[in-house]
N, C-alpha and C positions, 0 to 999 in steps of 0.2 A: 812332469809326476814319479817316475820310479824311488822308490826303494832304496839307501844305501842300505848294505849287510853292517844290522841286523833291523835295525829302527829308526831310523830317522830319516828325512827323506834330500834326498841330493838337493844341493846348493842352499842350504835354509840358509839363513842370519843366526848367529846368538842371540839367547832368547833377550837381553837387552835394546838388542836392534830392533826384533821386531815385535816387541812390546810395545818401543816409544810409535811405529806403522798405526801398529793398532787402535793406542788412546787419541790417535786423531781421529778417526775414526766413529763417527758420533752414530750412525745408523746400527754399527755393531754390537755398542756398548749396550744400547737399548736393548736390541734383539736378545742378549746374552743377561740382563741386567731383567728382564720380563721372566725370561722364563727358571732361570736357578732359581729366583723368588719363589715362584709357583710350583718349585720343584721341594724345592725345600720345605714348603708349607707344608703340602701333603705327607710331605715322608714324616716331617712331624709330627701329626696329627696319626699316622695309621703304628709310628713308633709306640708314641705316649698310651695307646691301647694294650702296650701288652706288659704288665706287673715282672716277665721275669726275663727281658728285654738282655739287661746287662749280664744276668748268667745267660743266656744265647749267646752275647756277646764271647763271654769267659769260654763257653761248648767249643762254635766255632773257632778261636785261635789254638785252645786247646789240639782239635781234632785235626789244624793245619798244622802243630806245627808236630807233632806225632808223625804227620804223614815225611815231612823231611827230613825226621832224623831218622824214618826204616823207606825212605822214596824209591831205592832200590829191590828192596825184596818186594813193594809195594808194584812198582812198574813190572816185575816177574812176575807175579801174580795175575794181571789184569793180562798184559800178553797171552800169558798160561787160558786165561776165560776168555777170551775173543777168540783162540783160534777155534779150541774146544767147541767152540757154538758157531763155526762155519765162518768166522770172519781171517782176513789179513792184518798182519801187524809190522808198520814198517819203522825204523829206527833213523831218522834224519838229524847229524849234529847242527846243521847252519842250514842259513837259508837258503844256499845253492841246494845242498841236497834233498831238502826238501823240496823244492822248486823241481827239483829234477825229476824226482820221483811220482811226483804229483802228475808231469806234462807227460808221463813213461805211461800210469795207469788211465789218463784221459782216453789215449789211443786213437781212431780216427776221428774223434766228434770235434766241430766246430766251433760248437759252443755249448757252454755247459751255464747252471741256473747255480745260484750261492744264497748261503745263508747265510745272513749276519757272522763276521767271525774277525778277530784283530788279531788272532795267530795267522791270519791270513794276510791281511793287512800288511804286518810283523815280518814278514819273508816279501814282500811286494809280491806275492804267486797274480796276482791281475794283469802284472806287466809282465807278466816272464809267460803266462798263455796267452798273451798279445805278443810278444816275438814270434811264439810260436806255432799263428796263426789260430788259437784258439780263444770266441769272445769270452767273458766271463761275464755274467747278469748278477747284477746285487737285487735281492727281490725285496729286503726288506725297506719299506719305504725312506724312508732321512740316506741311508745309504746309496737308494736308486737314484734320490735328489744329488746326491752329491757327485755321482758317476755322473749322470745328465748333465751333469753344469761343471763339465772336469775343472771337478772343486776337489781341495780335500777336508778331510771329515775332521769336526772339533771341539767334536763329545764323547764319550767310550758309550755313553747310551744315546745319546740323541745328535748322530752324525752332522747333522743338520740346525742344528741349534742354531748357528748365527744368518738363518734367512730366516726370512718374516714370509708372509702367503703370497703376498704379491710376486716379491721375486720366483718363488717354489712356479709360479705360472706360468713366467716367462721364459724359462728352464722347459719347462714342460713343452712350451709351443713352441720352441725353440727347435724339442729334440722328434717335435711329429704328432707326441700325446695331444690326443682332443682332452684341451682344460678350459671350457670355456669361459668361468671366471676364477676367482682364488677363492671362494668356499674351500670350507673344509672337504665339506659331503663330493663339492667336484673333481675336486685334485685327486683324494682318496680312490673315485670314481676310475678317473683317467688313470692313472697306475693302474688299478685293477685288471682292468681291462688290456691291458700293455705287456704286463706278467701271466696273465693267464693266457694266453697262445706261449709264451714260453714256457712255462711249466708243462702244460700238452706234447712239445714235442723234443725239449732234452731228453737225450738217455741217461747224462752225467748231473752227480750232483755234488760240489763240495757243500761241507761245513767244517767251524768250531766244532767246541765245544764246551760247555758250563762246568760239568765233572762225567768221569769216568768212574764207574765202582769195582773195586778190584775184585770184591769173590764171586762178582757173576758175571763179567765182562760189559755190563750195560754203560753204555755211553747217552748223555742226558742233554738238552738243549733248552734252556727255556727263554722263551719270547712272547711281545704281546699282541703278532696282527696275523697268526696262522700262515703267511709263507713257510715259513719255517718247515711246515709240516705237511706242507706240500710240496717242500724240496726231497726230505723224508723219506717220504712213501711213496710219488708217485715212478720217477727216475727208475732206471733198471741197475746203474751200479752207485755206489753216495761213499764219496771220499771225504775221509774226518781231520783233520789237522788239529791237534791239538796241543797244548803246553804238559811236558814233564809233568808240575808240578799240578795238575787239574784233575789228579788223581781222588778217591778219598777209599776208607777200608772196605765200609759195608753198608747199606740200605739205610741204620741207623743215623749213623754218622752224614748220609747224605738228606736227613726228614729233619737237622740242623738246619742245611745253606736253605732247606726250601720254604723257612722261614726270615732265615735273614735275609737274603737275598733279594725279594718281589716289592717288603717294605724299606730297604736301603735304595733300592734301582729308581721301579716306576711308584713308592708309593702305595701296592697294592697290595692285599691280604693275603693270597694268591696268586703265581700269577696265571694269565690267560688262556697261554700255551705250553705245557709242560711238555716235549716229546725223548722217550725214549722207546731203543731199539741194542737189541741185545743178539749180536752177531745177524744170522741169515736166518728167514723162517721161510720153509721154502710156499711160494702161492701168497706172500704177504708180503709187499715192502720191495726197495732193491734186494737183487738176487745174489749181489756178489756187492760184498764190504772191506773196506780197508780202512786200518786205521793210522796213521803217522805219527811218532811221536817225536815233536819238533825240542830239541835244547836249547839251538841257536844262545848259548849264555849263560843258559839254569845254572850249570850244574855251575860254573866259575861263580855266580851269583848266589849260590848254597857254599859255596865253600869260606863266605865271608861270616860272620858270628853273628853281631849287625847288619849289614844287608840285605840276612838274608829271609828277614820278615817280609819283603817286597812283594817273595811267594807266594806267602799268601793273600793275597788282595784274588777278590773274586768277581773283579769289574764290574761293580755294583754303581763307581762313578757319583758314591755320596760326599766322598772327597771336594769333587768341582767344584756342588752346586754349592757349598761354604765356604769356599777358601774366595778371599777377596781381591789378589791376586788373577786367578782365572776370571773371574766373572767382571773386571776389567781389559782384559788382553788377550781372551779365549783363547781357543786352542791351539787352531794353526800354529801361533806366534809359538810355542813350545818345537815347533819344528819336527814332532816326534808323533808314532801313533799311539802314543800311548801319554794323551797331555794331564794338566793338571799338577794336583800335589802328586799323585802316583807315576806319572810320568818321571815328577822329578828328581824320583829313584829309582824307577823298576829303567829309564832308558840310560842315565850312564852306568850300571849296571851290567844290563845286555850288550855294549857298546862294549865297553871291558880294555877304554882306552884315556885313561885321566889328561891325556896330548889330546881329546880330540875337543873343540874349543865349543863344539855347541851344545855336545854332549855334557861338558864340564859346565859350561851355564846353566845349567839346569835345574844343579843344587839350591841356585840362588836366586832361583821363583820366585820362593816366600817368605812371608813378614814373619814364621815362626810361630807365629799367635795361636799355635795346636789345637783351632776347632776341625782341623781333616782325622787328628785321632781321637775327636771324642763321637767323629759320628761314624767311625770303622769298622762293620758290623764284626770284621776279624781283631780289633785293638793291634794293627800295624802303627807303629808311633814312628809319626813319620818322622816329625822334625826331629827325632833323637837320629833316624838316619839320613837328613841331609847334614845337620853338622858333619857326622861321619864322613860323607862324603867330600863336603867340604875342603874339611883336614885333609881328605887324597888329593885332589886337587892342588893344593895350597906343597902340598908335599913333594905331585910331580912337578911345580917347576923351579924347585929348586930353589938358591941365593935370589931373592928380586928384592926393592925396594922395601916391599910390603916388611914385607921378615923378617930383614936388617933392621929395620923399626922397631919391629916385635921385640927381636931376642935383641934389644938396645934398652926396650921398654921394661924388659923382664929380669935384666941387672938391674937395671937400676931400683923397679921395687924390690931385688933380693936383702937390700943393704938399708937399715935406716937415714945412713950420712947421708950415703947415694942419692936416696929419695928428698932430704930436705935441705940438701943443695939444690940439686934439682927444682924445686916447690921456691929456691926464691930466686935463680936463673928465670923463669917461668916469671914469675913474678915482676920482672925488668920489663915484658911486654904489656903491661898500664900505658907505658912511656905513649904506644902507637894510640891510645884509643882518643877521641873528637868528640866531645858532647858525651860524656858516658859511654860510647861506642868506639867496637873497635869493627870498623868498614873494610877495612884492608891488612893484608900481613903477606912478608915475602911468603919465595919459594913454594911447595908444596900446598902450606896453609892458605895460597892465594884460590886454591879449588871450595873450599870453604867459603871465603871471603864472597864469593862470586856471585851467591845467591844468599846468603845469611851473616847477619854481624855474627862476632866471639865475642864468646861473654867476659870480662873487664876481670884479672887477675887480682886478687886481692893483696891488701898494699904488705899483709904479712901472713903468716900461713896460719889454720890450727895448732900445732901444735908447739909454734909461738907465740900465741895470744895468751895458751896455756899456761906454758912454763912462767910469762911475765905477770898472769894474772891469778895462778893459781900457787907460784911456786913450785 
């Protein structure tokens, strides 16, 4: 389960291979359908309550674009603000550098508690700490289920969405947690008892960040269970790993996202636990705070005028819950920390290698229906980025049978005479028809007719018919 730098899982197959296996898992598909349908319905209800929802989306888009256009200035301002309030800022160019920084900061601790974090999953921090003899305890309930089950997350918001109650009970029992039944209350109490001991014994906590406010140096984490709040207040040392793009200029800008994110993610009007800390406060909370600013392919993504939209993402997971592909294949099919439509455009850019077969397959994991763009709270045009990345994959392959065929088609379509000649030649395929159908074609056409009939060409083209009947 080690993470390959930066965001894909080691040894993961391409999306088509993984998706075929997932489609054969009836229980997985049932779990996903029930969960995504429920979340999707609740989100629609709370979003419908706001008459200015589209204005909020436009504001979120504008703020994010302003940040991305002036990212260097806002990050320098954030560093100065955090430092002025007693915190320490570290800069990490890639996963290896970020992991090394965190390992050094953990010091002699042999166990740390963690707040749910996509950034630390992206860099494979848990595995890096384990290799150094440090056990990282996930405190988010869903992340704990994944960790105890030696599993991989399959959803940005609900990592264990592919598990049902009975499976979770069995995981807990195997791990030694006292789960007498699969009732949600019993399962939650078993996790609570297990985690409470960890909270009271660990001196170091590691978190991600949903946002950081540049002008005050404040860091913000939104969560639904309160476990994050325990990590952010009890330990003596707090280490936060944050992607460069998570900065916002002011508290006024933050207010927009505190309306967009809860409704788009957990379908709540207000997030149950919104934790904010600003540097170090003597006698209150962790007395040592470190902020690790993570690049790991983000500046390369920023350089792409089309692809940089992906950096607007606030990790709400709304695009996953409406995606017909994700609903049928699940998150693990993507072979990446970031699943679903956003993962299909973010992962290939963070990897930065169009020749990486696993990452290059992700832009094709979509029907291009556009539902993801319709629900995105910051208006990321995911279909546009998908087609843009597909073009990059094709260009990286150079001359292939497909590209030669497309070039030949372009040459034919560029000339009316050549186009009409091709139509006349193509009409000869009608001689392959039997009983009004073409059930077999030679060569590359066999791939089509292996699962469907080919249409029978007309005896004459429309152009020929028009000249004959209309002069």
